[in-house]
N, C-alpha and C positions, 0 to 999 in steps of 0.2 A: 785192449778192448774193455778190460774191467774198469780202468780209469774213465773212459768215455761214458760207460754205463752210469758210473757214480756221479759223474758231471752232470748228465741229463736228469738224472733223479733229483740232484740238489737244485737244479733249475726248476723243476716241476713243483718241489715243495716250496721253493722261495717264492714262485708265482703264486702258489695256492695261498700261502701265509699273507702276502700282499692283497690278495683278492678277498680273503676272510676278514682281514684288517680293514679294508676299504667297507666291506659290507657292514662290519660292526659300526664303523664311524657313521654310516649313513642310516642306522637303524632308527626307527621311530622313537623308543624311549630315550636313547642317548641324545638324540636331537632335541628333543623336548626338553629334557634336563639341562643340556649345555646352552640351548638359547634362552632358557629362562634364567640361568645364572648370567649370562651375558647382558640380558635385559636389566637385571637388578643391578649389575655393575656399571650399567651405561657404555657397555663396551659395544657401540652400534656398528662399527665397521667389521668386527668380527663375527657379530650375530648376522649381518648381511651375508657375509662370506660362508658361513655355516648354512644358513637357510638356503642360499642358491645352490650349494653342493647337494643338498637333499632335494631340492626341487627338480634337479636334473633327472633324478630316479623316476620322475612322473608321479610321486606321491606328494601330498600335502595335508595340513590339518589346520584347523581353525586358529589355535594360538600361534602357530607359525606365521600365519598371515597377519595377525594382530601385531605380533613383535616386529616383523619386518616392516610394516607400515609405520610403526612408531619410530623404529630405528632411522628409516628414510627421512621421516619428518624432523627428528631431532638433529639430523645432519643437514637440515633445510633443504632437503631435496623433496619439496612438496609434491611436485607432479609425479616423481616415481613412487611416492608413498601412496597416492590415490588408488591404484588398481588393487594393492594388497588390502587396504582399509574398506574398499568397495566390497570385495569378497566377504570381508568378515562382517560387514554391515548387512549384506544379503542373508548371511548365515544366521545373523542374530541381531534384529534392529532393536533390541531392549538394553544392548550394552552401553551405557552412557559414556564410558571411557572411549569406545571405538567411535561413537557418534560425535563426540566432541573433537577428537583428532581429525576425523573425516571432514568436518565442517570447517574447521581451520586449515587444513590442506587445501580444500576447495578456494577458500577465501585467499589465502597467501600465494596460490596459483595463478590468481587473477580470473578465476571461473566463479564470479560472483552470483550469477544466477543459478549454478549448481549448488552453492552453498544454501542459498535462499530456499531451493527446492527440497533439500535434504532435511533442513531445520523444521519445515513444516510438520514432519512426522515426529519430532522430538516431544517428549513428555514435559509437562508443565514446569517441574523442578529444573531441568536441564535449560529450558528456555529462560527461566528466571535467572539462572546463573550466567547465561551467556548475553543477557540482555535483550532477549528475543520474545519477551512475554506480551508484547502488543504490536499490532501491525498498524502504523500511522497512515492516515488518508493520504497525506503528502509525505512521500519518501524522501524527496531531495527538492532543493531549489537552486538554479544555476544562474549566473550573471556574467556577462563578459562584454568587452569593449574592444574595438579595434581603431587604429589611425594608421594612415599611409602618407608618405611624401614621395615625390618624383624628382628624377633629375630634369633639368630644363630639356625639353625636346621640341621646343617651337621652332619651325624650319624659318622663320624670318620672311620678309617681304622684298628684299632687295633683288632676288632672283626672278621675279615675275608675278603672275597672278596667282595667289595662294588659295587652298582650300584644304583647311586642316581643323580638327577637333583636339583641344589640348585641355587635359584635367587640371583643375586647380584646386579642388578640394574634396575630401573624403572622410566619412565617419560611419562608424556602425556600432550597434549595440544589441544584445539579445537578452530576453528573459525566459527561463524555462521552469517547468514543473514536472516532477516524475512520480509516478504512482507504481507501487509494487502490490500484486494481490495474488492469493492463491500460491505464493511461494515460488512459482515458475513463470509468471507473467509480468511484463513491465510495460507501461504506457508512459510516453513523454510528449509533452506539449511544449512548444516553443514559439515566441513571437520575437522577430529580429526586424531592424530597420536599417537600411543603407542610404546614405545621403551623398549624393556625388554633384559637384559643380563642374561644368565644363564651359571653356571659351570657344566660341565658333568663329573661325576666321574664314571669310569669303570675300575675296576681291573680285569685283565684277570688272566689266569691260571698262567702265570709267576709271579704274584704278583706285576707287574710293573704298577704303577697309571697312568692312562691317565686323565688328568685334563685340558679341553679345555673351550673356551668360545664359546656359541652359542647366536648370536644376532638376535632378531626378531623384525622386523618393521612392526607394523600393521596400514594400512591406512583405514580409515572409511569415507564412503561418504553416508551421511545420508539425507533424504529427507521426509518431512511430510507435510500433507495437512488437514487442519480443516476446516469444514463447518458447521455454526451454522443454521441448518436446520429450526429450530423454535425456539423460546425464551425459553432458558433453555434446549434445546436438542441440543447436538453436535455430530457430525460424524467425526472421524479422521482416517486417512490411512497413513503408514509410510513404508519406505523401507530403510533398512541399508545394504550397500554392503562393504565387508570387502576383503581387498586385503592384504595377509600375506606372507611376505618375510622372510625366515629364512636362515641365513648364519653361517658357522661354519667350523670346519675341521673334517676329518675323518682319522684313521690310515689304510692303506691298504698295501699289500705286495709290496715290492719295485720293485723287478723284474717280478711281475705278480703273480697271484694267484698259490699258490703251491710251490714258490720259497722263499729262506731265505731273511731275511732283511725286514724292514718295512720303510714307509715314510708317511708324512702327506700332505693330499691334501684339498684343499678348497671346500666347497660343498655350494650350493645355491638351496633352494627348494621354491617354491611360490604356493600358493593356493588361490583360491576365494570362499567366502562363502557369503550366503545371508540371510537376516531376512524380513520377511514380517509382518505388524501389522495391526489390524482392532480395533477400540474402538467406544463405543456408551456411552455418558454420559448424565444423566438427572439431572437438578436442581429442587429441591423442595423448600418449604419455608425455613427451617432450616437444610437441609441436602441435599447431592448429592450422587448418586450412578451411577456406571459405570460397564459395561461388556466389555472385550477385550479378544483378542486371539493373539497369534504369532506363526509363523512356521519358522524353520531355518535349516539349515545343517551345524551347528558348529561341528568342529572337524570332518568332513566328515561323520556325522551321522544325522539322522533325529529328530527334536525334535518339539513337539506340546505342547504350553502353553496357555490353557484357564485361565482367572482369573475375579476376581471381586474386586472392590474397593468401599469404603464407606467413606464419610467425613460428620461430624455432626458439627453444629455450635450453640452451646447452648446459646449464647448471641446474636444470630441474626446478627453477624458481624464477622470479619476476627481476633478479638482480641484474641479470644480462640477458638480452633478447635480441634476435634479429628477424627483420620482416622484410617482405617484398610485396609490392601490389602492383597488378599489370591490368590495365584496361584498355579496351579498344573502342573508340568512340566513332560511331558511324553516324554522319550527318549528310542530309539529302542535298545540302548546297555547299558545304565546304568540304575540303580534303579530309578523308578519314584519318584518324590519328591514333598511334599507339603511345599510351602514356605509362611509364614505369617509374615506380618509386621505391627505392631501397631504404631501409633505415636501420639504425641500431640503438638499442635502449640500455642504459646503464644508471645503476643506483649507486650513490656514493653519499655517505653521511645522511641516510634518509631522504635524500633528493633525487629524482629521477631526470636523467638528461637524454635527450633523443634527436640527435642530429639526422638529416635525411636529405636527399636530393632528388628532385623529381626531373625526368627527361620526356620530351615530346611536346607537341603544340596543344596548349591548354587554352581552349575557347569553348564556350557553351558546354562545359565539362563539370560534372558532379563529384563530390567526395563524401566521405563519412556518412555513409547511408543516405545520401542525397541531402545531408543538411547543409553543407557548404556548395555554393553555386557559383561558378567561374563565368560570368556571362557578360563581361566587360568587352568594349568595341576592340581593344588592343590584344593581340595573341602574347601569351606567356610562352616562350620557347624553352626556358629552364628556370629552376626554383631550388633555392637552398633555404632549408627551415632547420630552425633549432628550438626544441620545446623543452621546457623544464616545468617539474610540477612536484608537489610535496603534499604529505598529510598532516594533519595536526588535530589535536583533542581526540586521540584514539580513532583516527579515521573519519571523523565527522566532518572535518574542514578539509577541502582540497582546494589549494592556490595554484594556479599555472600562469606561465608567461610563455608567448611564442614569438620569436623573431623570424621574418620571412624577408628574403631578398630575391627579386624576380629580374630577369631579363625579359623586357617587353618590346613588341614591335608596333609601331603606329604608321599607319598608311595614310598619305597625303597627296596632294596634286599640286603642281606648278604648271601653269600654262597648259591645264588639262591633261599633263603627263603624270602618270602615277609614280610615286616614290615611296621609300619606307626608311624609317629611322629606328635605330635600336636605343633604348634607354633602360636606366636602371630604376626599379620601384621598390621601396622598403616598406614593410608594415609591421606594426607593434600590436599584439594581442594580449590581453590580460583578463583573468576571470576567477570567479571563485564557485565552489559548489558546496553546499551545506546538506549533509545527510542526517536525516532524523532518525 
């Protein structure tokens, strides 16, 4: 009995000693001194471990937030650093060390608008140090070009009377200007032009082939507005105005309708189309989520396209990210279509690589905040894309190249019977962006 009593007493004091030891380890003075020494020694992992143990008690203090934010930053876990640096910034907005770390944490996390927003409140000395002491009228200039080539998908004339449109040429270029003002607002203007050449095959009852070129010039006038309403919360609005001019030729009766003989006349058609877009995006620690919707009247029809997008940063930085986009396009004349695009981004030796694959029928479909318009006559059923880009001259110059391979479906008729043929289309896009 005496032995059991002694055993329980020993357990009680052992538990008490462990509890007191734990309380001593988590006391404010010891944590302050310990994390300060770990900070001076650059022992970032142990500093985070010590800080997390103390934060579990529900207590915190200013310098612990500063040190943990810097520790995560030095480990290149920029997105995890932001919440700690944000708390320290809100507690004391005059600490230049915290301000600088928070600015770069935003910047290296891909949260550029947050970086611009916080920098507006910096003092003159810090702005000069970071090269932010002036706000240029033009923040950036962009230029890009795209070319395409197709597999041969001409159905031929040996099977009967043919009606088919076959693309023979394509080119695209775009010029853009970006303005940033107020630290949290961005305006982007862009003009782009698409040129398309198409051969129209239409074999009439006389079995004489009519093959003529139709040239389409599509002028796009794009405007977008971004507002960083709160840190990590972005509102965007965009308009894309399309002016499409189609020129070609038509065979008509030479002496008027009902009279013998034919003649070729030049035709010109012009249409105007518009796309509107709204988007909301929210950044969290290691991921970002967005909701968006666009409306349009492409091909003289009505489209409504709600969507959601998601980006995850497993390493708490932009060295690796996983993303997914899902849009549901509702068209009043075509079948409704769900379009899904998963992608992965990887940074190697300073160059970013982003492969992606898009599933779903893509026609009269908008992308990239309604900047990219897919309004071709042929439906894209699937698309592989490989994007690469890099920054030079301290981030001022951004160069990118994008390769895309599509599977497209062309509809045609033989003897008035509808048919389809699948073919491969490849595009090559390159561009630059210069940040002032």
